[in-house]
DRENDOSE-174111 format. One record per residue (C-alpha): residue in one letter; x, y, z. Coordinates in steps of 0.5 Angstrom, whole numbers, plus 2048, in hexadecimal, padded with zeros to 3 digits. Example, Ala and Ser with C-alpha at 12.3 -4.5 7.8 and 13.67 -1.06 7.14 Angstrom:
2
A8197F7810/S81B7FE80E/
//
This chain:
552
M86D8438DB/N86E83F8D5/A86983A8D4/N86B8378CE/I86A82F8CF/S87182E8CB/R8758318D1/H87482A8D5/L8788268CF/D87E82B8D0/R87D82B8D8/M87E8238D7/A8848238D3/A8878288D8/E8858248DE/Q88681D8DB/P88A81D8D4/E88C8168D4/T8868138D6/A88280F8D0/A87C8148CE/L87A80F8C8/K87B8088C6/I8798068BE/P8787FF8BC/R87C7FD8B6/G87C7F68B6/R87F7F08BA/T8867EE8BC/G8887E78BB/E8867E58C2/G87F7E78C1/R87F7ED8C5/I87C7F48C2/D8817F88BF/Y8808008C1/L8838068BE/T88480A8C5/L8848128C5/S8868158CC/F88281B8CE/A88881F8CC/E88881C8C5/L88081D8C4/A8818248C6/A8868258C1/E8818218BC/A87C8268BE/E88082C8BD/A8828298B6/W87B8298B4/R87A8308B6/A8808328B2/R87D82F8AC/L8768318AD/E8788388AE/A87D8388A8/A8778368A4/G87383C8A6/V86F83A8AC/R86D83F8B1/R86A8408B8/G86383F8B8/D86383B8B1/R85E8358B1/A86282F8AF/L85E8298AD/V8638238B0/M86281C8AC/V8688188AE/R8698118B1/P8698108B9/G86F8108BD/L8758158BB/P8728198B5/L86C81A8B9/I86F81C8BF/A8758208BC/S8708248B7/A86B8268BD/F8708288C1/A87482C8BC/L86D8308BA/F86C8318C1/K8738348C2/L8718398BC/G86B83B8BF/A8678388B9/V8618338BA/P86182C8B8/V85B8298B5/I85A8228B7/I85481E8B3/D8538168B4/P8548148AD/G84F80E8AE/M8498128AF/G8488118A7/L84A8158A1/R84481A8A1/N84481B8A9/F84B81C8A8/L84B8218A2/T8468258A6/C84A8268AC/V8508288A8/A84C82D8A4/R8498308AB/S84F8308AE/R8528358A9/P85A8338A9/R85F8378A6/V8648318A7/L86482A8A5/V8698268A9/G86881F8A6/I86B8188A3/P86B81789B/L86481589C/A86181B89F/Q86581F89A/I86181B894/L85A81C898/S85B823898/R85C824891/L85681F88F/F852823894/R85482A893/R84D82D895/A84E82A89C/F85582C89C/R854833899/T85783789F/V85E83389F/E86483789C/I86A83489F/R86B82C89E/V8708298A3/R8728228A0/V87381C8A6/S8758158A4/S8708108A6/S87580C8AA/L87480B8B1/L87B80C8B2/A87B8138AE/R8818178B1/L8858198AC/T88081B8A7/V87E8218AC/D8858248AD/P88682B8AD/H88782F8A6/P88E82D8A3/D8918338A5/L88F8328AC/A89582F8B0/R89382A8B5/P89682A8BC/S8968248C1/P8908228C4/A8918248CB/A89382B8C9/E88D82C8C4/A88982A8CA/V88B82F8CE/R88C8358C8/S8848338C6/V8818358CD/G88283D8CA/R87F83B8C4/T87883A8C7/Q87383F8C5/E8708428CB/C8698408CC/A8638428D1/P85F83D8D4/D85983F8D0/D85D83F8C9/L85A83A8C4/A85F8348C4/A85B82E8C0/I85582C8BD/L8538258BE/F84D8218BC/T84881D8BF/S8478168BD/G8408178BA/S83D8118BD/T8368158BE/G83781A8B8/A83B81E8B4/P84281F8B7/K8448258B9/G84A8298BA/V84C82B8C2/C8508318C3/Y8558308C8/E8598358CC/H8608358CF/G85D8368D6/M8588308D5/F85E82B8D3/E86282E8D9/A85C82C8DD/Q85B8258DA/V8628238DB/R8628258E2/M85B8228E4/I85E81B8E0/R86581C8E4/E86181D8EB/T85B8188EA/Y85F8128E8/R8668148EC/I86A8138E6/Q8718158E7/P8778178E1/G87B8118DF/E87580C8DF/I8738088D8/D86D8098D4/L86A8058CF/P86580A8CB/L8608068C8/L85C80C8C6/P8618108C2/I85F8178C3/F8608158CB/A8688158C9/L86881C8C9/F86781D8D0/N86D8188D2/P87381D8D1/A86F8228D5/L86E81D8DB/G87681A8DA/L8738138D7/T87780F8D2/S87280D8CD/V8738068CA/I86F8068C3/P86B8008C2/E86B7FB8BC/M8647FD8BA/D8608008B5/A85D8068B8/G8588078B3/R8558008B5/P8577FF8BC/A8527F98BD/A8567F58B8/A85C7F68BD/D8607EF8BE/P8607EF8C6/A8667EA8C6/K86A7F08C3/L8687F58C8/V8697F08CE/Q8707EF8CC/A8717F78CC/I86F7F78D3/R8737F28D6/Q8797F38D2/E8797FB8D3/G8767FB8DA/V8717FF8D8/T86D8028DE/N8688068DB/S8638058D5/F85D8098D3/G8588058CE/S8518038CD/P84D7FD8D0/T84D7FA8C9/L8557F98C9/W8557F88D0/R8507F28D0/K8557EF8CB/I85B7F08CF/A8577ED8D5/A8557E78D1/H85C7E68CE/C85F7E68D5/A85A7E18D8/E85A7DC8D2/R8627DC8D3/G8627DD8DB/V8667E38DB/A8667E98DE/L8697F08DE/P86C7F28E4/S8707F88E2/L8697FC8E1/R8678018E6/R8618038E3/V85D8028DD/L8588088DB/C8528058D7/A84E80A8D3/G84980B8CD/A8438078CF/P8418048D6/V8467FF8D9/P8427F88D8/A8417F48DE/D8457EE8DC/L84B7F38DB/W84B7F68E2/R84B7EF8E5/A8517EC8E1/A8557F28E2/P8587F08E9/A85B7E98E5/F85F7ED8E0/L8607F38E4/P8637F08EB/N8677F68ED/G8627FB8E9/E85B7FE8E9/L8567FF8E3/H8538068E3/S84E8098DF/P84E8118DD/Y8488148DB/G84781A8D7/A84781C8CF/T84B81F8CA/E8488268CD/A8498248D4/L84F81F8D6/P84F81D8DC/V84981E8DF/S8498188E4/S84D8128E6/V84B80B8E9/S84F8058EA/A84E7FE8EB/A84D7FE8F2/E8478028F2/I8437FE8ED/E83D7FA8ED/P83F7F58E7/D8387F28E7/G8347F88E8/V82E7FA8E4/R82E8028E6/G8328058E1/A83A8058E0/C83D8098E7/V84280E8E4/G8448108EB/R8458178EE/P84681D8EB/L84E81F8EB/P8508258EF/G84E82B8EC/V8498288E8/T8428298E9/V83C8258E6/K8358268E7/V82F8228E5/V8298268E2/A8238258DE/M8238238D7/T8218288D2/E8228298CB/G82582F8C8/P82A8348CA/L82A8378D1/R82C83E8D2/G82F83D8DA/L82E8398E0/A82883D8E2/E8248398DC/V8278328E0/R82382E8E5/E82882A8E9/L8258238EB/P82681F8F2/A82B8198F3/G8288138EF/Q8248168EA/I8268168E3/G82881C8DF/E82D81F8DA/L8348208DD/I8378278DC/V83E8298DE/A84382F8E0/G84A82F8E1/P8518318DE/M85182C8D9/V84A82D8D6/T84B8308CF/K8478368CD/G8448358C6/Y8458318C0/D8488348BA/A8448378B5/L83E8348B7/A83A83A8BB/E8338368BC/A8378308BE/T83B8348C3/A8348378C6/A8318308C6/A83782D8CA/K8398338CF/I8358378D5/P83883E8D6/D83A83E8DE/Y83A8468E0/G83B8448E7/A8418428EB/T84583E8E5/G8438438DF/G84483D8DB/V8408388D8/W83C8328D9/H83D82C8D4/R8378288D3/L83A8218D3/G83481E8CF/D8348188D4/C82E8168D8/G8308148E0/Y82F8168E7/A8338178ED/D8328128F3/G8328148FB/D8398138FB/G83B8188F6/R83D8138F0/L83A8148E9/W83780F8E5/F83780F8DE/C83080C8DA/G83180D8D3/R8318138CE/Q82B8178CE/V82A8178C7/E82A80F8C7/R82580F8CD/V81E80B8CB/E81880F8CC/T81280B8CE/A80B80C8D1/A80D80A8D7/G81380F8D7/P81A80F8D4/M81F8088D4/F8268098D5/T82B8058D1/E8308038D7/P82C8018DC/C8287FD8D7/E82E7FA8D3/Q8317F88DA/V82B7F38DB/F82C7EF8D5/R8347EF8D5/L8337EA8DA/H8327E58D4/P8387E28D2/R8367E38CA/A8347EB8CC/R83A7EE8CE/R8397F38CA/C8327F68C9/A82E7FC8C7/L8287FF8C9/I8248028C3/T81D8058C1/G81B7FF8BD/P8157FF8B8/D8107FE8BE/G8138018C4/P81A7FF8C8/A81E7F98C5/L8257F68C6/V82A7F58C1/A82F7F08C3/E8367EF8C0/T8367E78BF/R8367E28B9/V8307DE8B9/R82F7D78B6/G8287D78B3/R8217D98B5/A8217D48BB/D8277D78BE/A8257DE8BD/D81E7DD8C0/R8217D98C6/L8267DF8C7/A8217E48C7/R81D7E08CC/E8237DF8D1/L8247E78D0/R81D7E88D1/E81D7E48D8/L8237E88DA/G81F7EF8D9/R8197ED8DC/V81C7ED8E3/H81D7F48E3/P8187FA8E3/H81C7FE8DE/T81D7F98D9/A8167F58D9/A8137F98D4/I8197F68CF/H8157F18CA/T8197F18C4/F8207EF8C2/C8247EE8BC/F82C7EC8BB/R8327EE8B7/P8387EB8B6/D83C7F28B7/F83A7F98B9/P83B8008B6/V8408038BB/D8458098BB/V84B8098B8/R84F80C8BE/H84E8078C3/N84A8028BF/A8468028C6/K8408078C5/I83A8048C1/H8368078BC/R8308068BF/L82C80B8BA/A82F8078B4/L82C8018B7/A8258038B9/A8258068B1/W8277FF8AF/A8227FB8B4/R81C8008B1/S81F7FF8AA/G81B7F88A9/R8227F58A8/A8237F28AF/R81F7EC8B1/L81C7EE8B8/H81A7E98BD/R8147EB8C1/V8137E78C8/D80D7E88CC/
//
């Protein structure tokens, strides 16, 4: 069986050749509507084949690692599928992770090929050491409309899109399910980013699980607010409407433009972070508008806050808010919808039941590698521990990081013959089989009375309107809470600290928090702008630069 993920694009080009596959914004019409360049599935398949031909002519071959540094939309989708078709391995790194981390990731991934915009080509010359393995450079236009710049070699005649779509099916390399397909990097929210090795069979499992869990049908229309998720759309038969936003700065996105795209194009599906969807929800509430075409919104990257769960029915009159749970190394693990949520709970974030074919265990927290399940102690329902997961979408290791792989994976010599992934999260299972997320294991706060976990504690304080985003940290003298808010002088800060202390005093798991500090903004991950860098906040609070407010 050929498990090459690119075959799905060829299949969709044959089954629905005239259906729009990609819509790329290129300005406004005289009436103020968004003007899109539209490619059908047949045309997108032809574009991917054109990229494949050019890459092959440049010397790219099966098994080559290719660093992809292009704009979202057509360049990302066409280049990735072209590389899949060749049996090459796209390496996709978030450029916003910082130059030092980025260069470290490039050097570790050892790409032979660089497919990149002019700036990427310049970087590869300036930082030769990190790019020393690159032998082939393929230049791509920096435009979102990059099409003609990636045409085949001049000597290659280009047939009609429909004919090319059909012919391209035979040019896809045969790949086994366990063949390496791509290297995708973690966000690095609690440590250095790591390259995750994806096999073609893992992508296949993800596509199947997403389609079945959310009942996604070919012909639906998606607004991918996280660019890499647009790569799933050709396999799902979805039209991708590329959003008008800077993917490197999602928190700066204009919600008015996103709402216009949803309403104008009849978008039925969208995946984005809680940060973005809070902005969209607030925009809809302020203007009294709804998004009736949306059937589902998938919101992930951080726990969905209570106010967004509460707001969802108003802007989704015909749809539902869902929160899939997982990690770059294992996604999706479980999913929860608005109907199952207790918006004002303080027991952690409910992330739903494991999906079919996925097994999750809550085990006693341990440090260091585990050599097998015999070293794991499973905990009863209601007890917080470390979450581990097994399933067809679970990746087997990190790229060129043997120690990190050993620390994160538990070999399973039993029924599955695969691995369990240690999610690095703390949580528990309730009596109904639902999972509850309580925070990252490395971010828990150890006290003499036992560990304190970020999510259940922060939920208590998020009930205050000025602490919608807050972080439990280890402060100079024990547990402390940082709230993202602007304070107007010492008196205002002292008053807010007292109000937060009163909220915390009521609950046993937050009664020990006496220290509070405030910042106008939080350090967050680039990918979602939602994961808080709590360890960085803890270092700031202990540095002497933070003004601490202790309330007895």
